[in-house]
C-alpha positions as CSV (number, residue, x, y, z in Angstrom):
1,M,111.6,60.8,167.7
2,L,115.1,60.4,169.3
3,A,118.0,60.9,166.9
4,P,120.9,58.5,167.1
5,S,123.4,59.5,169.7
6,M,126.8,61.0,168.8
7,G,129.6,61.7,171.2
8,G,127.4,60.7,174.1
9,R,124.6,63.1,173.1
10,S,121.2,62.2,171.7
11,V,119.0,64.9,170.2
12,A,115.3,64.7,170.4
13,V,113.6,65.9,167.2
14,A,110.0,66.8,167.8
15,A,107.7,69.6,166.7
16,P,107.3,72.3,169.3
17,A,104.0,72.4,171.2
18,P,101.4,74.8,169.9
19,A,101.6,78.3,171.4
20,A,98.3,78.0,173.0
21,A,99.4,74.9,175.0
22,A,102.6,76.7,176.4
23,P,102.4,78.0,179.9
24,E,102.2,81.8,180.2
25,A,105.7,83.2,180.7
26,T,106.0,85.4,183.7
27,T,109.8,85.8,183.6
28,P,112.4,85.3,180.8
29,D,113.0,81.7,180.1
30,P,116.1,80.4,181.9
31,A,116.4,77.5,179.3
32,L,116.6,80.1,176.6
33,Q,119.4,81.9,178.4
34,A,121.4,78.7,178.6
35,A,120.7,78.0,174.9
36,K,121.9,81.5,174.1
37,E,125.2,80.9,175.9
38,F,125.8,77.7,174.0
39,F,124.9,79.5,170.7
40,E,127.4,82.2,171.4
41,S,130.1,79.7,172.3
42,A,129.4,77.8,169.1
43,Q,129.7,80.9,167.0
44,T,133.0,81.8,168.6
45,Q,134.4,78.3,167.7
46,F,132.9,78.5,164.2
47,V,134.8,81.7,163.5
48,K,138.0,80.1,164.8
49,E,137.3,77.2,162.3
50,Q,136.9,74.8,165.2
51,Y,133.9,73.2,163.5
52,D,133.6,70.0,165.5
53,G,133.4,72.0,168.7
54,A,131.0,74.4,167.1
55,A,128.7,71.6,166.1
56,E,128.7,70.2,169.6
57,Q,127.8,73.6,171.1
58,F,124.9,74.1,168.6
59,L,123.5,70.6,169.6
60,A,123.9,71.5,173.3
61,A,121.8,74.7,172.6
62,F,119.3,72.4,170.8
63,E,119.0,70.3,174.0
64,K,118.0,73.4,175.9
65,K,115.6,74.8,173.3
66,P,114.6,72.6,170.3
67,Y,114.8,75.4,167.7
68,P,115.4,74.2,164.1
69,A,118.1,76.8,163.5
70,F,120.4,75.0,166.0
71,L,120.2,71.8,163.9
72,F,120.9,73.7,160.7
73,N,123.9,75.4,162.2
74,A,125.2,72.0,163.5
75,A,124.9,70.6,160.0
76,V,126.8,73.5,158.5
77,S,129.5,73.1,161.1
78,Y,129.9,69.4,160.3
79,E,130.0,70.1,156.5
80,K,132.8,72.6,157.2
81,A,134.6,69.9,159.1
82,K,134.3,67.6,156.1
83,K,132.0,65.2,158.0
84,L,129.4,65.0,155.4
85,D,127.6,62.0,156.9
86,Q,126.9,64.0,160.1
87,A,126.0,67.1,158.0
88,L,123.5,65.0,156.1
89,K,121.9,63.7,159.3
90,Y,121.3,67.1,160.8
91,F,120.1,68.8,157.6
92,E,117.5,66.0,157.3
93,Q,116.5,66.5,161.0
94,Y,116.3,70.3,160.4
95,L,113.7,69.7,157.6
96,Q,111.9,67.1,159.7
97,L,111.4,69.7,162.4
98,D,110.6,72.6,160.2
99,P,109.4,71.3,156.8
100,Q,108.0,74.7,155.9
101,A,111.2,76.6,156.4
102,S,111.9,79.4,153.9
103,D,115.1,77.7,152.7
104,A,113.6,74.2,152.6
105,A,114.1,73.9,148.8
106,Q,117.8,74.9,149.0
107,V,118.4,72.5,151.9
108,K,116.7,69.6,150.0
109,A,119.0,70.3,147.0
110,R,122.0,70.3,149.3
111,I,120.9,67.0,150.9
112,E,120.8,65.4,147.4
113,T,124.2,66.7,146.6
114,I,125.7,65.3,149.8
115,K,124.1,62.0,149.1
116,A,125.7,61.9,145.7
117,M,129.0,62.7,147.2
118,L,128.7,60.0,149.8
119,A,127.5,57.4,147.3
120,P,130.1,54.6,146.7
121,P,131.7,54.8,143.2
122,P,130.3,52.3,140.7
123,P,132.3,49.1,140.3
124,P,134.8,49.2,137.4
125,A,133.6,47.6,134.2
126,V,135.0,44.2,133.5
127,A,136.6,44.2,130.1
128,P,136.2,41.0,128.0
129,P,139.4,39.1,127.4
130,I,141.5,40.3,124.5
131,L,142.1,37.6,122.0
132,P,145.5,37.5,120.2
133,P,145.4,38.1,116.5
134,A,144.8,35.1,114.4
135,P,148.0,33.6,112.8
136,E,148.4,33.7,109.1
137,G,146.7,30.9,107.3
138,T,143.8,30.7,109.8
139,P,140.7,29.7,107.8
140,P,137.8,32.1,107.7
141,P,134.7,31.6,109.8
142,T,132.5,28.7,108.9
143,G,130.1,29.5,106.0
144,A,132.1,32.5,104.8
145,P,133.1,32.6,101.2
146,A,136.7,31.9,100.3
147,G,139.0,34.9,100.6
148,T,137.0,36.4,103.4
149,P,139.5,38.1,105.8
150,V,139.4,37.0,109.4
151,P,137.8,39.8,111.6
152,P,140.0,41.4,114.2
153,A,139.3,40.8,117.9
154,P,136.7,43.2,119.3
155,E,138.0,46.3,121.1
156,P,137.3,46.3,124.9
157,P,134.5,48.7,125.8
158,S,135.5,52.0,127.3
159,P,134.7,52.3,131.1
160,P,131.8,54.7,131.9
161,P,132.9,58.1,133.1
162,P,132.9,58.5,136.8
163,V,129.8,60.2,138.4
164,V,130.9,63.6,139.7
165,A,128.6,65.3,142.2
166,P,128.1,69.0,141.7
167,P,130.1,71.1,144.2
168,L,128.3,72.4,147.3
169,P,127.6,76.1,147.1
170,A,128.8,78.3,149.9
171,I,126.8,78.2,153.1
172,E,127.0,79.9,156.5
173,T,125.2,79.5,159.8
174,K,122.0,81.4,160.5
175,G,121.1,83.7,163.3
176,L,118.0,83.4,165.5
177,V,115.4,85.8,166.8
178,V,113.2,84.7,169.7
179,I,110.2,86.9,170.5
180,D,108.1,86.2,173.6
181,S,105.7,88.3,175.6
182,K,103.5,88.5,178.7
183,P,100.8,87.6,178.0
184,Q,101.6,85.1,175.2
185,G,99.6,85.2,172.0
186,A,100.3,88.9,171.3
187,T,100.3,90.0,167.7
188,V,103.7,90.9,166.2
189,Y,104.2,93.4,163.5
190,L,107.4,94.1,161.7
191,N,108.3,97.8,161.0
192,D,104.8,98.9,160.1
193,K,101.2,97.7,160.7
194,R,100.4,98.4,157.1
195,N,102.2,95.2,156.2
196,G,99.8,93.2,158.2
197,P,100.4,90.8,161.2
198,F,103.7,88.9,161.1
199,A,103.3,86.4,163.9
200,R,102.0,85.7,167.4
201,T,104.1,85.2,170.5
202,P,106.0,83.0,171.2
203,W,107.8,83.1,167.9
204,Q,111.3,82.0,166.8
205,G,113.0,82.1,163.4
206,S,115.6,83.9,161.3
207,L,115.3,87.5,160.0
208,E,117.5,89.3,157.5
209,S,120.4,91.3,159.0
210,G,119.6,94.9,159.6
211,T,117.5,97.1,161.8
212,V,113.9,95.9,162.5
213,R,111.2,97.6,164.6
214,L,108.9,95.2,166.5
215,L,105.4,96.2,167.5
216,L,103.5,94.0,169.9
217,E,99.8,94.3,170.6
218,S,97.4,92.3,172.7
219,K,93.7,92.8,173.6
220,G,93.4,94.8,176.9
221,F,97.1,95.7,177.0
222,K,99.1,98.8,175.9
223,P,101.1,98.2,172.6
224,E,104.9,98.1,173.0
225,Q,107.7,98.6,170.5
226,R,111.3,97.4,170.4
227,Q,114.1,97.9,167.8
228,I,116.4,95.0,167.2
229,S,119.3,94.3,164.9
230,P,119.3,90.7,163.8
231,R,122.6,89.2,162.6
232,S,123.6,85.9,161.0
233,D,125.9,85.1,164.0
234,K,123.6,86.3,166.9
235,L,120.7,85.0,168.9
236,V,118.5,87.9,169.7
237,D,116.2,87.3,172.6
238,V,113.2,89.7,173.0
239,Y,110.9,89.4,176.0
240,I,108.2,92.1,176.4
241,A,105.8,92.3,179.3
242,L,102.8,94.3,178.2
243,S,101.0,96.5,180.7
244,E,97.2,96.5,181.0
245,E,95.3,99.2,179.3
246,H,92.0,100.3,181.0
247,Y,91.4,103.6,179.2
248,L,91.5,102.7,175.5
249,G,89.2,100.3,173.7
250,W,90.4,97.3,171.7
251,V,88.9,96.6,168.3
252,E,89.4,93.8,165.7
253,I,88.3,94.5,162.2
254,I,87.6,91.6,159.9
255,S,86.6,91.7,156.2
256,N,85.2,89.1,153.9
257,T,88.3,89.4,151.8
258,P,91.6,89.6,153.7
259,G,94.2,92.2,153.0
260,A,91.9,95.2,152.7
261,L,93.5,98.6,153.5
262,V,92.3,100.1,156.7
263,Y,91.9,103.8,157.3
264,I,90.6,105.3,160.6
265,D,88.8,108.7,160.7
266,R,90.8,110.3,157.9
267,K,92.1,108.9,154.7
268,D,94.6,111.7,154.1
269,I,96.8,110.5,156.9
270,G,97.3,107.2,155.1
271,V,96.8,103.5,155.6
272,I,97.2,102.2,159.2
273,G,97.0,98.5,158.5
274,R,95.3,95.6,156.6
275,T,92.5,93.3,157.6
276,P,92.4,91.4,159.8
277,Y,93.3,94.5,161.9
278,T,93.7,94.8,165.6
279,G,94.5,97.8,167.7
280,H,93.5,100.3,170.4
281,L,91.3,103.3,169.9
282,K,90.4,106.2,172.1
283,P,86.9,106.2,173.5
284,G,84.4,107.9,171.3
285,K,83.1,107.6,167.7
286,H,85.4,106.6,164.9
287,T,84.9,106.0,161.2
288,I,86.5,102.9,159.7
289,Y,87.2,102.9,156.0
290,L,88.1,99.7,154.0
291,E,89.4,99.7,150.5
292,K,90.7,97.0,148.2
293,M,91.2,96.8,144.4
294,G,88.3,95.0,142.8
295,Y,85.9,95.9,145.5
296,K,83.7,98.9,146.4
297,P,84.9,101.0,149.4
298,A,83.1,100.3,152.7
299,E,82.9,102.3,155.9
300,M,81.5,101.8,159.4
301,V,81.1,104.1,162.4
302,L,82.1,102.6,165.8
303,D,81.4,103.9,169.2
304,I,84.3,102.9,171.4
305,A,83.9,102.6,175.2
306,P,86.9,102.6,177.5
307,G,88.3,99.2,178.6
308,T,86.2,97.2,176.1
309,A,87.1,94.7,173.4
310,T,84.9,94.4,170.3
311,Q,85.1,92.6,167.0
312,H,83.5,94.0,163.8
313,T,83.1,92.3,160.4
314,M,82.9,94.5,157.3
315,T,81.7,93.3,153.9
316,L,83.3,94.5,150.7
317,E,81.2,94.1,147.5
318,Q,82.8,93.5,144.2
319,G,83.3,96.6,142.2
320,D,81.7,97.5,138.9
321,N,84.8,98.8,137.1
322,G,88.0,97.4,135.7
323,W,91.6,98.8,135.7
324,I,94.3,99.7,133.2
325,N,97.8,99.3,134.7
326,V,100.7,100.7,132.7
327,V,104.2,99.3,133.4
328,G,107.5,98.9,131.6
329,R,111.0,100.1,131.5
330,G,111.2,103.7,130.6
331,V,107.5,104.6,131.2
332,S,108.3,106.9,134.2
333,G,107.2,110.4,133.4
334,G,104.7,109.4,130.7
335,R,101.0,110.0,130.5
336,L,98.1,107.6,130.2
337,M,95.2,108.9,128.1
338,V,92.0,107.0,128.1
339,D,89.4,108.1,125.6
340,K,91.4,111.3,125.0
341,K,91.3,112.2,128.7
342,L,94.3,112.2,131.0
343,A,94.0,109.3,133.4
344,C,97.3,109.4,135.4
345,S,101.0,109.8,135.1
346,T,102.9,106.5,134.3
347,P,103.7,104.1,135.8
348,C,100.2,104.0,137.2
349,R,96.9,102.2,137.5
350,A,93.6,103.8,136.4
351,E,90.1,102.7,137.2
352,V,87.8,102.7,134.1
353,P,84.3,101.5,133.4
354,P,83.9,98.2,131.4
355,G,83.9,98.4,127.7
356,K,86.2,99.3,124.8
357,H,88.6,102.3,125.4
358,A,91.1,104.1,123.2
359,V,94.3,104.0,125.1
360,V,97.3,106.2,124.4
361,V,100.6,106.1,126.4
362,A,102.7,109.2,125.6
363,K,106.1,110.5,126.7
364,D,108.0,113.4,125.4
365,G,110.6,112.4,122.8
366,M,109.0,109.0,122.3
367,D,106.6,107.6,119.8
368,D,103.1,107.2,121.3
369,Y,101.8,103.8,122.1
370,K,98.2,103.5,120.9
371,S,95.7,100.7,121.2
372,D,92.0,99.8,121.7
373,V,91.6,97.9,125.0
374,V,88.5,96.1,126.1
375,V,88.2,96.3,129.9
376,Q,86.0,93.9,131.8
377,R,84.5,94.2,135.2
378,T,86.9,93.4,138.1
379,V,89.6,92.7,135.6
380,E,93.0,94.4,135.6
381,T,94.5,94.9,132.1
382,T,98.3,95.4,132.4
383,I,100.1,97.0,129.4
384,D,103.9,96.6,129.4
385,V,105.0,99.5,127.1
386,Q,108.3,99.6,125.2
387,F,108.8,103.1,123.9
388,T,110.6,103.8,120.6
389,P,112.5,107.1,120.4
390,R,111.0,109.7,118.0
391,P,113.4,111.7,115.9
392,P,113.2,115.4,116.6
393,R,111.1,117.0,113.8
394,T,112.8,120.4,114.2
395,K,116.2,118.8,113.5
396,A,114.9,116.9,110.5
397,I,113.3,120.1,109.1
398,V,116.6,122.1,109.5
399,W,118.6,119.4,107.7
400,T,116.0,119.2,104.9
401,I,116.3,123.0,104.4
402,A,120.1,122.7,104.4
403,G,119.8,120.0,101.7
404,V,117.6,122.2,99.6
405,A,120.0,125.1,100.1
406,L,122.9,123.0,98.9
407,I,121.0,121.9,95.8
408,G,120.2,125.6,95.1
409,A,123.8,126.6,95.5
410,G,124.8,123.8,93.1
411,A,122.3,125.1,90.6
412,F,123.7,128.6,90.9
413,V,127.3,127.5,90.5
414,G,126.3,125.3,87.5
415,H,124.6,128.4,86.0
416,L,127.9,130.3,86.4
417,G,129.7,127.5,84.5
418,S,127.1,127.6,81.7
419,N,127.6,131.4,81.4
420,T,131.3,131.0,81.1
421,R,130.9,128.3,78.5
422,D,128.5,130.4,76.5
423,E,130.9,133.4,76.7
424,I,133.7,131.3,75.2
425,K,131.4,130.0,72.4
426,A,130.4,133.6,71.6
427,D,134.0,134.7,71.3
428,K,134.7,131.8,68.9
429,A,131.7,132.7,66.8
430,A,133.0,136.2,66.5
431,Q,136.2,134.7,65.2
432,Q,138.2,136.1,68.1
433,L,141.5,134.3,68.7
434,I,141.2,132.2,71.9
435,D,144.3,130.6,73.4
436,N,144.0,127.1,74.9
437,D,145.5,128.7,78.1
438,D,142.5,131.0,78.4
439,P,141.7,131.0,82.2
440,R,138.0,130.8,81.4
441,Y,138.4,127.1,80.5
442,Q,139.7,126.3,83.9
443,R,137.1,128.5,85.7
444,A,134.2,126.8,83.8
445,K,135.6,123.3,84.6
446,L,135.9,124.2,88.4
447,E,132.3,125.6,88.3
448,Y,130.9,122.5,86.9
449,I,132.8,120.3,89.3
450,G,131.6,122.4,92.3
451,A,128.0,122.3,91.0
452,D,128.1,118.5,90.9
453,I,129.5,118.3,94.4
454,L,126.9,120.6,95.8
455,F,124.1,118.7,94.0
456,A,125.3,115.4,95.4
457,L,125.6,116.7,99.0
458,G,122.3,118.5,98.8
459,A,120.6,115.4,97.5
460,I,122.0,113.1,100.3
461,V,121.1,115.5,103.1
462,A,117.6,116.3,101.8
463,I,116.7,112.6,101.1
464,S,118.1,111.4,104.5
465,S,116.3,114.1,106.5
466,G,113.2,113.6,104.5
467,I,113.2,109.9,105.3
468,G,113.7,110.6,109.0
469,L,110.9,113.1,108.9
470,V,108.4,110.7,107.2
471,F,109.5,107.3,108.4
472,R,110.3,107.1,112.2
473,G,111.3,103.4,112.5
474,S,109.4,100.9,114.5
475,E,106.5,102.1,116.5
476,S,106.2,101.9,120.3
477,A,104.9,98.5,121.3
478,G,103.0,97.0,124.3
479,V,102.3,93.6,125.7
480,V,98.7,93.3,127.1
481,D,97.9,90.9,129.9
482,Q,94.6,90.6,131.8
483,K,94.1,89.2,135.2
484,S,90.9,88.7,137.2
485,I,90.8,87.6,140.8
486,S,87.7,87.4,143.0
487,L,87.4,86.3,146.6
488,A,84.2,85.5,148.3
489,P,83.2,84.0,151.7
490,E,82.1,80.4,151.6
491,L,80.6,78.1,154.3
492,L,82.5,74.8,154.6
493,P,81.5,71.6,156.5
494,G,83.9,72.4,159.3
495,G,83.5,76.2,159.4
496,G,84.1,79.1,157.1
497,G,86.6,80.0,154.4
498,L,87.3,81.8,151.2
499,S,86.7,80.6,147.7
500,A,88.8,82.0,144.9
501,L,88.2,82.3,141.2
502,G,90.8,83.6,138.9
503,R,91.8,84.0,135.3
504,F,95.5,84.6,134.3
């Protein structure tokens, strides 16, 4: 489809041809180099806030290479230039060319906002004529009883509030990464093969800013690596010519359930990729191991010949066990006990046989989480644990002893007061003269007051520490969630596929 012309330029919006139909690149694409020059010129003008010129340069780049990012950047430039009608047009063309873009939802929302901002305001409401007040002596409405007051003229309706479109969130242009190779169709990995294949050449799109390591592999060719640094204001062009490999063998490992972890020869050196896996191997015998949660491990011995390319399918059977997965804020450093046996250190996932299990999640200084969990075959039971702090027993015991000691001291001081009082009574019984200023009266009074204070303090400390020792507040809690997923190969009318059954 040919987009309407603007400023003497028309932009063709059409989906790029499939990679298989593109001719094999033997030299870097001169059209891409020209598009790169227009892109860099556009970014320079964008930084200088020359947004109209930047939009023109982005569209010139699009004429050389019809990459969706160029249309997106042109739309952003027109939006910055306050030309919302042009921004709307190129945002829509961007989604038309790349409907599966990662930012499609945000762009759609932006399009709706721009449409609301461009919509004409509603016509003002026509107020009914305001009638003058009825003069005195005007008769009431027909049929109304005598003495009925004449109703006042109706108030004109208030006009509806104007429709205000939400403000547009901040937006900037996006960078572009173009990856091509000789031969085309090479598998691209980002940073690590353990993350699985990312794309096949030729590929173009946007990557997050930062350092990225590219790994390219193709059957019969030596793998190559490049390190790039994508930026939001740069077009990074990567062209890699792979050299032929005659010594190594090429293998492709496919499993009936994709995403299985691949180990070669030794598991202790770690995972080297996920299925479907492709790569070179030295001639000789190699043991391939596959593992995936929910399935039994599988292995296969391959005899690799130099300069050959082979494909191998490995079947993973569903496992017989289930899993208990402990997560939650604060569970780090805890212990998962299953049937009184240590299973793992939390957060962790433990494989257990189906059935009912006594589960305890413990952590020093925290109240234990305890529960009976029924584990089913190929089902993962996730427990989100929220620990409750446990008051230290030693501290509670010390304070309880201190409270008892205070009560004992109060009893002793009260006993001294009683002895003083008895001594005064004995002197009176012996008819000895006792002056009201006798210091024993004051001493006995102070001893009784001191005893009361010690009794009160001791009781408060002992009761508080005893409550803390016996009652520890709310118990640790956990939210249990079970999830079951199974994938199995299935024959379809037009070929093969995967059927999925799940319970969430």
